[in-house]
N, C-alpha and C positions, 0 to 999 in steps of 0.2 A: 632792253627798255633797261633801265640801270635803276639799282635795288640797292639806298642806303643800309648798311646792316645797320639792325638794332642796338640800341644803347643796352649796358646790363641793368642797369636799372630799371627799363623798360621791362627788361624778361621777368622782373622781380617780381614787378604789377602785377604781370601778367597770371604771375605764379601765385599771388595772393586773389588773386581775383577767381580764377580756378577754384583754390579750396573753399571762396566762400562762398562760389554758388555751389560744389560738393554736397556741404554744407545742408544746403535747402532742399537738395531729394532725399527721399526715402532711403532707409536703409536696403541694403541689396539682401533679397530672400536667402536664408539661412535651411539651406540641406539636412532633411530629420539622419539619422542613423541610420547605414543599410543593419536591417532584418539578422545578419549573423554576428554587430557589433552589438546593436541593441540589446538583445536577448542573453547574452552576456552578464550588459550592465543589468538587466532587470533582476538574474538571477544572483547578482553579487548583491541587490538591496536587497530581494527577501531573506536570502541567507542572515546577514548583516538584521534583520531582523527577527528572524527565527531564532538565532543564539544569542542573543542580547535583551529579549523582553521577558520581564519573571514570569515564571506559574503560578498556582494557587498551592496549596499544600494538598494531599491525597483526602478522599473521601471518606469521609465516616459511616454514612449510609449502610444501610442492611445489604449484603449483595444479593446478585440477582446468579439464576443458575446460572452453571459453567456449559460454553460449548462443546460438541460432539466431537472426541479425536478419534480419529480411525484408526484400527489396529488391523495389519495386515502381517500375518508370522507374526514373529516378535517381534517386529523395531515399528514405529507407530508413523502412518500417514495422515497428516496431518491436512488439513483442506486450509489450505490460507487463504481466505476472502478478504483481501487487502483494497485501502485505499487509494486512489490515483487522483490525479489535477486534469487540469482543461489547459496550461499552458503551450504553446505550442512550442516546440526548441525539436531539435532534429542531434542523430547523432554524429558530429563531422571530425570528431581525433580521431586519426589513425586508430588501429584495431592492433591488441597486442596480437602477439605470436598462439595459435590456437592448439588448444590441449586436446585429447579424445575427448571425440563427444561423447557423450549419454542416448541422445533423445534422434541425434544425426542432424540435430541444426547447426551445431558447431559452439564447442565452448569454451570458453575463451577464458584464460587467466586472470586473479584476481585485481591489478590494479586496473581492468577496464570495468567491471564491477563498481569499483569506491566511485569511479567515475559517474558512472550510472545509474550507482543510486543516488550522487547528489544531485543529478537532473530531474529523476525523480522526487527527490526531497523537496528543490525550489517549485516544479508543479504542483505539489500537493499543500507547499506553505500560500501558495496562488491563487486556493483554491475556492471558489464561494458557495459557502453551507447553510441550509436552513437550520434555522438557532433548534436545536432542543432543550424542549421546556423539562424543569425534572417527574411533572408530572404525567409525560407523554411516554411513548413505547420507542423504542427506533426497531423501522421494519424494513428488514432485505428477503429481496426477491433475489432466486439464483437459482440454476442448475446446477445438477450435480451429479454424479456417479462413480461406485467403489467395487473394485473389483474383490471377488469373494473365491476362496479353494476351498477344499472338500478335507473334511476332517483325515482323509488316508493321502492328503497333498495332492503333488500334481498340478498341471501348468492352471492358473488362474481365470475365470472365466469375469468378462466386463459386461456390466449390465447398461443397458439406454439411460442416455442420462433421465430424470427425473425433475421436478419445478419443487422447491422447498422455500418456504415462508416462514420466519421468523419472527416475532415480536416479541421484544425484551424492554422490561421496564426500566428507565434514561436510569433512574438512583435505586434502582431495585427494591422498589418498596409495593409493588403491584402485581400480580401476577402476569404473567409472558402465556405466549401460545407458539407452540410448532407443528406447522403443517403441514407434511410429506404428500407429493400425489400417492398413491395406493395403500396408505394407511391412515387409521385414523386419527384425527386432531388432541393433539398430547399437549393438559394444560401444563405451565410450568411456575407452580407455587412460588412467591418466596419466601413464605412464613411455614415451619416446621415441615413434616414431610412431605417429598417435595420429587418430582423427576428431573433426573438429573443429567446434561449435556456434558459428554464430556469431553464434545469437540465438533467439528463441522461431519456432518453422514455416518454417528453412534447413534445407536439406538437408545432414546434417553432407558434411563435407570431409577429405580428408588432411591433415595437419599435425603442428607438433608444439606442446605447450603454450610455455607463455611460462616461459622458463626461468629468471628471474629474479626467479621465486616469483610470488602471487598479488595481483593490483588493481587497481583498478578495473573495469576491461577485463576479467580474464579470474578474475572471484573465487572463492574457497572460502564454504563457509558458517564455518567460522574466520574467516578474514577478515572478512567481514559482522559477525561478531559482534563483530572489535575496530573497527570505524570509531569514528571520534568520536561524540558524541551530544550535542556541542555545534553547533545547523543549522552556525552560519556557519564554523566549523574545517571541519566536513565538508562544508559546500560551496566553501569553497578549497580542499581536499581533492581532492574532484572536479574542478573548475576546470584543477586543475593536469595532474592526471593525463589529461585528453582535451584537452589543449591542440593544437591541431594536426593532430586529428582529422576536420577538411573540417567543413560547415556556419557557422553560426556559433555563438559560443560560450554562447550561455542554452540554446541548441537541444541544442548538445552538452552540458551540463551535464543540462538535463532529460530525453532521452534514456537518459542514463548511470546516474541518478535509477532509471527505469523498469527498464533491464537490472539492476539490482540487485535490483531489489525483483522480479523475475522468474526461475521459477524459483528463487528460492532463499527462505529459513524464517529473517527477520531477527528477532533477537531483539525482545521487546517498545519497548526503549532505542532498538535503532536503529533501528527500523522508525518510531519517533514522530520522531526527528533525520530521517530521510529526507524525511518531509513538511513538516517545516517547513522543510526546508534547498530542499524544492520550489518553496516558499511565498515563498520569497527571489525567485527566479527571473523576471523581468519577463515579463509576454505568457502569463500563466497562470489560465484564464479558470474560467469553469462551466457546464456543458450540465446542465441542469434534468431533460434527459430522455434515457436512451440505456437500451441492451438491451445486454446481455451474448451470446457463443455462441449461450445455454443457451432467450434470450430471457427472461431476468428482468429488471427494468427497474429501473432508477435513477438516481444523480444522480454527475454525473462530472467528475471534472477534465479541463482538456483545456489544451494547445497547437496553436496551428498555424504551421508553418513550411515551403517551399517547398510551396505548396499543396497540405498534408494537414494534417489536424489527428489528433492521437492524445488519445483519450478514455481516460482510467482510472475505470470505472464501480463503485459501491458504493454498500453496501442506504443508503436512505433512513432507519429506523431505526436499527439499532445500528453505522452505515458499516463495516460488514465492507465487505472487498475482492469485488466481483465477476469482474472480467474487464478484457479492453480491448478500444477499436474504435480503428479506426485509417477517418478517411472523406476523401473527398477537399473540400481547401475550397475550389476551384474546378473549373467547366466547364471540358472540356475533350477530346482527342479521348477518353481512356480512360472518361468519361461527363461526366453532372452532378453539379452540386457537393452532396456528402452521397449519395453512391455509396459503399458501404463496402466495403473494400479489404483489413481485416483486422479480425478478431474473436477472441475467447479466453470462456473461462469455469475460472476454477479450483474443483474437486469437491473436493480433499484434497491436505491436507499431511501430513508424515506424519515420522517419525524411525525410517528399521527395519534389519536387521542386515546385510540382504547384497541384492544385485540381484536384479530381480524379485519381491518380496514385497513382499504390497500390506495394507493397512485391512482387508480381506478375512479373508486368510489370519491378522492378529493377530486379530479377532475370534473365526474359525474353530477 
């Protein structure tokens, strides 16, 4: 069968016709980004939003009573009940070389801590949080336990964890309430003589709120919500307000950030800024395995000072805050290195209309 060759003009006509017909077809589907590429992009967008959005000026309302600070021997054992988010991300970067572990979980050098805190900050920035009105209370329920040591010294004893509930006025203008299992309720008065909480886990003591207004050391929810969202500005403010309060400046800043995250409910942008500010503090490390007071295991951000290591524990998948743990970093009279002297686990955070009201009441 004879086939005559096609003329070049015929080929051009066919090519033109093909292009016209192709234009009539629907566009081919465009595949979405793979999860390992979509999440970094989402984190970058959130990071831009966190660092560029302006924040309001400091609050000027009366301060709320301060949270308990637990002291064990000489150094502070602060229970930092931090806020966490629910953005699903994974630890995909190669780890840095491991330095000696305090808790047996494997402590890594600071660069990995910076990366981890950035991911935690991005998760916090993406958190969906209930709005807290000025006339409401921030309600936080947790499980806590703190070690005790006899006056004569010797090894510490760790009691079982117990339930702790606290209601704190959002703007500091109304009396709050502390309720701990095995102890009578303690009213936290906003005016005049008051029972003051020096940090998580401590026994309330008589005192007066800071008459100068809320501060890093005596914050209200409204004050925390007004903090700068720029990490550098926030860290500078924290360093200025904690100057002269003992310990070294870096540990003061780390402890203050933990206290700001403890028994408050920082808005997403502020929570993200607090984590990024913590990443700028020298000596912050990662503990790859740590448990909160309920036995939930996660990855921890930690800092060691004065013979103790404080660990903020986060869910490995979501970076939600689970709780806090403080362990001995050095062997001594109180026990071997790794001995747990303080632990907590956050169970509930909510905004409620009055003291004594819980999330069970809201759902019932």
